[in-house]
N, C-alpha and C positions, 0 to 999 in steps of 0.2 A: 285214831288221831293220837298225836304226841303232845299232850298239853304243856309239857315242859320245853318243847322245841318252839312251837308256834302257840302262844298263849291266847291270842285273839286274831281272828281273821274276818274282815267285813268288806262289803261292797256298799258304797254310798253315792248319793247324788244330792247336792244341796248348793245353795248360793251364799252361805254364811261363812265368812272367814274366821277361823278360830283365833283365840288370843295366843300370845307368846306362852310357850309351855315346854315341859320336859316329860319324859316317860321313864318308868323304871326299867323297861325293856328297850331293846333296839326297835326301830320302826322301819318298815319297808313300804313305800307307797308306789303304786303304779297308776298313772293317769290314762284313763280310757278315752276321754274327750274333754274339751275345754282346755284351759290353761290356768296355772297358778304361779305366783312368785313365792319361792321358798327362801327365807332368810335363816341360815343355820350358822350359829356362832359368828354373826356379822357378815357372812358371805352370801350373796344373793344369786339365785338361779331361776331361770325361766323353765318351768316344767310343763311341756306341751304334751300333746297326744303321744302315747307310747313311750313316755319317759318313766324311768324308775329312779326313786330317790331313797338313799340310805342314810339313816340318822342313828347315831349311837345314843346310849342312855346318858352320856355325859353332855350332850349338845343341846343347848337351848335353841328352839326353832319357832318360827312364825310363818304362817301361810296366808297369802292374800290372793283371793280368787280374781283372776283377770278376765276370764272368758267363760261364760256359761253355755250349756250345762256342763258343770264340772263333775264328771263321773270318775270314780277311782276305787281301786282296791287298796286296802292297807292291812298289813300283818304286823303283829307285835312278836318279835323274835328274841329268844334267849341265846345270846352269842356263845355263852359257855356250853350250853347244851349242843349247839351247832358244832363246837369244837369236838365234843365227844362223839357226835354223829359222824364227823369227817376228820378223824385224828391225824391223817397224813396229808391233808389237803390245805392249800392256801386260800380256799374259797371262804371260810368263815371270817377271815381277816377283814373283809370289806365292811363288816358291821362294827368294828372297833379300832382298826388301825388306820392311820392317816398319813401314809408316806408322801413324799414330795410328788406333786402332780396329781394328787387325789382330787376327784370331783364327786360331790355328793349326788349329783344328778347325771344319769346316763340315758341316752336315747337308744331305744331298741327297735327303731323303725325298720332297720335292715332285715329284721326277722318276720316282718309282716304281721299276720294275725297270731303267730305262734306264742308270743309273749302273753297276750291276753288270754289265750286258751289255757296256758299253764296256771295263771292266776285263778281262772274260773275253776279249774280242776282242784287247785289247792283249797279254795273255798268249799267246794263240794266235799272234799275228803275231811276237812276239819269240822264240818257240820254234821257228820254222821259217825256211827261206830261200825264201819264196814270191816270185814275180815282183812287182815294185813294192812289196815288203814295207816298205821304208823310207818310202815315201810314205804307205802305209796307217797305219803307226805315228804319223807326224806328224799325219795327219788325225784319228785317233782321240783322240790326246792333246789336240789343239786343241778338238775337240768337248767333251771332258770339262772342259777349263778354261773353256770358254764357259758350261757349266752352273754351274760354281763361281762365275763372275763374276755370272751372273744372280741367284744366291742371295745373294752377299756381295760387292758391288762395292767396298766399303770396304777389302777385302783387296788391292786393286790400285792402285798409284800411278798418278796421271793422267799421260798423255803429251801434254798439250796443247802446242801450238806455243809457242816462246819459252823461258822459264826452265826449264820442266819437261823439255823435250827436251835442253836444255843440261846439266842435271843427269845425265841418262842418258848423255850423251856422256862426262862426267867419270867417272861410275861405270865405264863400259866402259874408259876410259883407265887407271884405277887397276887394274882386273883384268888388263890387259895389261902394266903397267909397275910393279907393286907391289914387285918386287925391286930396283928402282932407287932412287936417293936422292930420293924424292918428298917434297915439302913442300906444305902447303896453300897457302902464299903463292905457290909456283911454279905450282900449279894455277890459282890465281886470275888470275895474269898470263897464263898460256897460254890461258885461256878468256875473258879480258877481263871478269872479274867482280870486284866488290869482295869482299875476303877474308871479312868478316863476313856479307855477303849470301849468298855461296856456301855458307858453313857452315850458315846458317839454312835455305836451300832444300834442301840436300842432306839434312840431318837430317829435315826434314819429309817428303821424298819417300821416302828410303831407310830411315829409322829409326835410322841410325847417323850420326855426324859423319864428315866426310871422313877425319880422323885415325884414328878407330876403324875405318873401313872398310879403310884401308890396313893397319892392324894385323891385322884379321881375315883378310884375304887372305894376308898373310905367315904367320900362324899355321896357316891351313888348308893351305898348301903345305908348311909344316914338318911337319905330321902326315903328309902323303903321303911326304915324304922319309924320315921316321923309320920308317915302315911298310915302305917298298919298297926302300930303299937301305941300304948299310953306311957311309954318310958319318959321320964324327965329328960330335958335337954342334956343335962350332965351325964345321965346314964347312956344316952345315945352316943355322946362323945367318946366315952370309954369303950363302949361296945364296938365302935368303929376303929379303934386304935389310936385315938387322940389322947395324949397324956395330960392335956390342959384344956379345960372347957373354953376359955377365952380364945385360944388358938383355933379351936373348932368353930366357934361362932364367927370369928374373923374370916377364916378360910371359906366357910359356907356362904357368907355374905358376899365375899369377893367373887366367888364363882357363879352363884345363882342370883345375886342382886337383892336378896332378901335374907333376913335372919332366919335361923331354924324355927323360932316361934312363929314368925310371920308365915313361913312356908307351911307349917302344920295348920295354922288357922285357915289357910286357903285350901289345903288339900287333904288333911288327915284328921286323926283323932287327937283330942286334947287330953292331957293327963288328968287324973282325978284330983 
């Protein structure tokens, strides 16, 4: 198993709708039977049998069960680890990029029982320590994402040579350096691109502007620190790249609907 690629994989059946929530990892849900309404950052989807739903770590989501029995697989996926597993592929982008025409919910009915078989195999492989298990997990996930691509190619940003690949380099650079003093103008100079042109291409391919993407990476890391450490809110702010605590609190509240202190009270550890 690759714990850093799929950190959690489960199969469940219940009739209780969970409350509105976030995850530190990306989430992939596959509905085996029943139906549920997914609300993801304000967009509503009907996920019926053999639907796959992709949710990034930035996206607030709520699930309302419409038809029982609601049986599903779900996997918590680390998008950056997926990038490392498939470095020359557009497949990982579905977990974090939101290009025009993107749909969080994709029907895989055209492939019959094949999709559910892949999820069952993934659950089996992530639940044991079999020889070459990590390679099997990678292969199964790649096969699944290829089926999704064949059904809904518009969900995947193009990785054509030239400007498209340069945007991906910038995206990966932001993910590695978001806690630093990053400015879009500095990124433009570093990657030899016009500021406005960079912003336009980045927004088109990723679905967020470079400034928004820097902010989302910082806020996502802030969630993790609030949940897993006892750092003071001011320490969390500086660890995530915010130069001002009040700006951090305001940005966090605007995106997540609660203050950092309220989020920690609901989800994480309190400072001593």
